[in-house]
N, C-alpha and C positions, 0 to 999 in steps of 0.2 A: 807306296811307289816313291822311288827316289828320283832325282833329277837326271841321272844318267839314262834310266830307262825312258823317261819322257823325251830326252834329247834324241836317243837312237830311233825311237818310234816315230818321231817327227821327221828325222832325217830319211828314214825308210819310206814314209809317205810321200816325200817330195821326189823321190826317184822316179824317172819316166818309165812307163810300162809296168807300173806296179799298181794297177787299178784293183784288181780283184785279190791280189796277193797280200795287199796291205791290210785288207779287212781280215784275212785269215790270220795274219801275224797278230793283229790286235785281239782277235778272238782267242788265239792261243795264249797271248800274254795276259790279257785283262778279262777274258771271257767269264771265267769263274767269279771274279770279283765283281764284275759288272752285273752278272745275274744276281748274285748275293745282294748287291747294293740295290738293284731294281726290286728284288724280292722284299728287302727290308723297307724300301720306300713305300711299296704297295701295302705291306703290312701295317706300317705306320699311317699311311693314308686311310686304310680300312679302320684302324683302331681310333684314329682322329674323327672320322665319320661317325663311328659308333658312339664316341664320347660327345660329339656335337649333337647327335640325335638324342642321346640320353640326357644331356643338359637341356636341350629343347623341351623334351618331355617333362623333365623335373621342373624346369621354369614355368612350362605351361601349367603343370599341376599346381605349383606354387601360386602362379597368378590366378588361377581358378579359386584356389583356397583363399587367396587374399581378397579377391573379389566377393566370395561368399561372406568372409568376415566383415568386409566393408559394407555389404548389403545388411548383414545382421546388425552391425553397429548403427547404421543409418536407421533401421527399423526400430531398434532400441531407443535411439534419440528421438525419432518421431513419436513413439509411444510415450516417452517421457514428457515431450513437449505437449502432446494431446492431454496428458493426465494433468500436467501443470495448468494449461488453459482451463480445463474442467474444474480443477480445484479453485483456481482464482475466480472463475466465473461464479461458482457456488459461494465462495467467500464474499464476493461482491453482492450477490443476491441476498445473502443472510445479513450482511451489513445494512443493505438498503432496507430490508424488512425490519431489522431492529431499529433503524433511525425512524422509519415510519411508525412503528409501535411507540417509540419514545415520544415522537411528535404528537401522536394521538393522546398518550398519557398526560403530557405536558398540557395540551389543550383541554382535556378533561379537568385537570387539576386547576388551571386557570379559571375555567368556567365555574367550578366549585367555589374558588376563592371569590370571584365576582359575586356569586350569589350570596355567599356568606357575608361578604362586606356590605352588599346592598341590604341584606336582612338586618345586619348590625346597625347600619345607618338609620334604617327605618325604625328600629326599636329605639335607638338613641333619640331620633326625632320625636317619636311618641312619648318617650319618657320626659324629654325636654318640654313638650307641649303640655304634658300633664303637670309638670313642675311649675311651668309659667302660670297655668290656670290656677294651680293651688296658691301661688304667691299673689296672683290677682285677687283671688277670693280672700286671702288673708289681708291684703292691703285694703280691700273694700270694707272688710270687717273693722280694721283698725281705723280707717277713715270714717266710718260710720260712728265708732266710739268717740273718736276725736271730735267729729261734728257734733254729737250729742253733748260732749263735754263743753265744746265751745258755746253751743246753744245754751247749755244750762248755765254757763258762766255768764253769757250775755244777759240771759233772763235775770240772774242774780244781780248783775250790775245794774240792770234796769230797775229791778225791784228794791234792791237794797241800797242802791247808789253807794257802793263801796268806795272807800277812799283809794287813792292812788297807789298806796303801797299794796293793798290787796290785789288791785289790778296787776301791778308789776309781778307779784307773786304768782298770780294765775298765768300770766304770759310766760314766766320762767318755767313753770310746771309743764305748761303746753309745749314749750320748746324742748324741754328734757324728753318728753313723751315722744315727740316727733324725731328726735335724734336716736332714741332707743329703737325705734321701729325700723329705722334704715339699716 
């Protein structure tokens, strides 16, 4: 439509007494175009409605699919988490059990070492007691010999009235014997 047609149509509409005729003129001039335009708008509206409905159904299907995927992922994560908790719990239990076993084994070893140590101390005490008794017996024997020697020398001194050099010699021997026995 050009500007001359618009101008003449608007001028005709302004004329008095042209109430119904103006509509007829418009219908004659623009009727076909207006119907085509209206038909095109209705077709576009229908097409747009169909596309909107199709997009709604597609997005609804995609949202449903996405919700299913989210639920599936959530279930997988939950299962993995429960599995992890179970594994860690089992690991903690086995570690506790192993520590208890180790503590028991260490306790038994310590008791064994204590018993062995006590037994060794008792054996050493017994051996030391026997050795002391043996040394006392040996010292008693040596003392008895020395006493006999002294008594014998005293008797000789009294009987023979030895001179001083003999007496000194005897004391020297006795001193040597005492030093040897220690």
